[in-house]
Structures are given as C-alpha cells and as structure tokens.
C-alpha positions as CSV (number, residue, x, y, z in Angstrom):
1,M,101.5,140.2,81.5
2,P,99.5,142.7,83.5
3,D,101.0,144.5,86.5
4,G,100.6,142.8,89.8
5,E,100.3,139.3,88.3
6,P,102.8,136.8,89.9
7,I,105.5,135.4,87.6
8,H,105.2,131.9,89.1
9,S,101.7,130.7,89.8
10,P,101.2,128.4,92.8
11,P,100.0,124.9,92.4
12,V,96.2,124.5,92.1
13,G,94.6,124.6,95.5
14,A,97.8,125.9,97.3
15,P,97.7,129.3,98.9
16,S,100.0,131.9,97.3
17,V,102.9,133.0,99.5
18,K,104.6,136.2,98.6
19,G,107.9,137.7,99.4
20,L,111.1,135.9,100.3
21,K,109.3,133.1,102.1
22,G,107.3,132.3,98.9
23,W,110.4,132.5,96.8
24,L,112.3,130.1,99.1
25,Q,109.3,127.7,99.1
26,R,109.1,127.7,95.3
27,R,112.8,127.2,95.0
28,A,112.8,124.2,97.4
29,E,109.9,122.6,95.5
30,T,111.7,123.0,92.2
31,A,114.9,121.5,93.6
32,L,113.1,118.5,95.1
33,N,111.3,117.7,91.9
34,R,114.2,118.3,89.4
35,P,115.6,115.1,87.9
36,G,119.3,114.9,87.7
37,R,121.8,112.9,85.7
38,A,123.5,109.9,87.2
39,S,127.2,110.4,87.8
40,P,129.4,108.6,85.2
41,A,131.5,107.0,88.0
42,F,128.5,105.0,89.1
43,T,127.2,103.9,85.7
44,E,129.9,101.9,83.9
45,P,128.1,99.1,82.1
46,G,128.4,95.6,83.5
47,E,126.5,92.7,85.0
48,H,126.1,93.8,88.6
49,H,123.4,95.5,90.7
50,V,123.2,97.2,94.1
51,V,120.6,96.3,96.6
52,L,119.8,98.8,99.4
53,Q,118.8,96.8,102.4
54,V,118.5,99.3,105.2
55,I,118.5,103.1,105.0
56,G,120.2,103.6,108.4
57,A,120.4,106.5,110.8
58,R,121.2,109.2,108.3
59,P,118.4,109.1,105.7
60,V,119.0,112.5,104.2
61,Q,122.6,111.6,103.2
62,V,121.4,108.3,101.8
63,L,118.7,110.0,99.7
64,A,121.3,112.4,98.3
65,I,123.5,109.5,97.3
66,I,120.6,107.6,95.8
67,A,119.7,110.7,93.7
68,Q,123.3,111.1,92.6
69,V,123.7,107.4,91.6
70,T,120.3,107.0,89.9
71,G,119.7,110.5,88.5
72,L,116.3,110.6,90.3
73,D,115.0,113.7,92.0
74,L,115.0,113.7,95.8
75,M,111.3,112.9,96.1
76,S,111.6,109.8,93.8
77,A,114.7,108.8,95.7
78,S,112.8,109.0,98.9
79,N,110.0,106.8,97.5
80,L,112.5,104.3,96.2
81,A,114.3,104.1,99.6
82,R,111.1,103.7,101.5
83,D,110.6,100.3,99.7
84,A,113.9,98.9,101.0
85,P,115.2,96.3,100.4
86,V,115.2,97.4,96.8
87,V,117.5,97.3,93.8
88,L,118.9,100.8,93.3
89,V,120.9,100.4,90.1
90,S,121.5,97.4,87.9
91,G,123.5,96.7,84.8
92,I,126.7,98.3,86.1
93,S,130.3,97.2,86.5
94,E,131.6,95.6,89.6
95,A,133.8,98.7,90.2
96,S,130.8,101.0,89.9
97,A,128.7,98.8,92.2
98,D,131.5,98.7,94.8
99,R,131.7,102.6,94.7
100,V,128.0,102.9,95.2
101,V,128.0,100.4,98.2
102,A,131.0,102.2,99.7
103,R,129.3,105.6,99.5
104,L,126.1,104.2,101.1
105,V,127.9,102.3,103.9
106,K,129.9,105.5,104.7
107,V,126.7,107.3,105.6
108,G,125.3,104.4,107.6
109,A,123.1,102.5,105.1
110,K,123.4,98.8,104.5
111,A,123.8,97.8,100.8
112,V,125.2,94.8,98.9
113,V,126.5,94.1,95.4
114,G,124.7,91.4,93.5
115,E,125.3,89.7,90.2
116,R,122.7,89.0,87.5
C-alpha cells in the first residue's frame, strides 16, 4: 500500500472525510450495517409469533430491541418497524414471545403474541 492512501475507502460517490470525524462516521456506518445474532432467550422454538402494532414514542429503544430479538442490523430493524403492523418473530415459544412483548411494551411500543 503506497504512503498516503487511506486504509478504508469511502463508498463510491461519497466525499472522503479525514481525521477523527471521518473515523467516527465510518465506525457508525459499520455499526448500523452489522448484523447481529438473536438472543437465545428470545428464540426458543415453539408455535407463537410476535406482532409489532405501533412503534410508540421511543423508536430508538424499540429498534434496539427489534435488532436484539431478530438479529437484524439497525437499518434493517428500522425498515421492518416502518411497516408496522408486522410480524417481528415467529416460530418461538410462548415464554419467548411474552419476553419480547414485555420488552417492547416497557419502551412504549404496542405488541401482541399470536399463535400459528
């Protein structure tokens, strides 16, 4: 790699930002687009599903919970939540579904458990 060439190249068409601001921007983009793994407490197999009906007044917290429950990155979780009412997770146990709904309701969303 020649001297002076950036380690991380910016997306095509995007202006290159250098220094701390550029590093923070690249770090945020990476975090937003990084898929995760669904928490085992929310994925016990079963015959139930969770339907998100309304996001509520605290959408950032709701998106964080959706990402944790589904294993999606934050951008995909945002796209999913935008389509509410929507099935967030399916094929989980009643206990897992109740945990998901309780977490969502705690942050102001409206969600219900359904059965297949």
